[in-house]
N, C-alpha and C positions, 0 to 999 in steps of 0.2 A: 080709711086711708085718705079718701077725697076730703072728708070732713077735717082731717088734720091739716092738709095743705090749705084748705079754704080758711081755716082758723088762723094759720100762719100769715096768709095774705091779708086777712082782715085786721089782724093785730100788727100795726105798723112798727111796733118796737122790735119785732122779730123778722123784719123784711130780709135781713142779711142771711137768716137761716134758709129761707125759701130760695134766695139767690144761690147759696152754696149747694143746696140739694139739686136744684135744676141745672146748675153748672156741672156738677158731677155726673148727673144723668146725661146731659148733652155730650160731655166728653166720652163717657163710657159707651153711649150709643154710637158715636162716630167711630170710636176705636173698633167696636164690634163689627160695624159695617165695613170698615176698611179691611179688617182681618178676614171677613167673609169673602170679600172680593179677591184677596190674595189666595185664599183657599180654593175658591172657584177656579181661578186661573191655573192653579197647580193641578187640580183634578182634570181640567180641560186638556192640559198638556199630557197628563198620563193617558187620558182617553185617546188622544191623537196618536201617541206612541203605540198604544195597544192595537189600535186599528191598523197602523202601518205594519206592525209585526204580524198580525193575522193575515193581512194581504200578502206579505212576503212568504209566509208559510204556505198559504193557498197556492200562490204562483209556483212555489217549489214542488208541491205535490202534483200540480197539473203538469209540470214539465216532466216529472218522473213517470207519470201515467202515459204521456205521449211517447217517451223513450221506450217504455214497456210495450206499447202498441206497435211501435216501429220494429222492435226486435222480435215480436211474435210472428 
């Protein structure tokens, strides 16, 4: 694979092929990185919501336990 790219660079009649290949690679890489950031943000938000829900459930259980202790 590297030999193919090297050959394209050395043969100046096909410089545009190398330009197109590297351009597509750069655009694809950037798009994938941006998508990864969006996906990471989405999962961070889900994790935060899940943590809040767990804390609310725990607080609810603790309140119920305190009520049971008072009534006992």
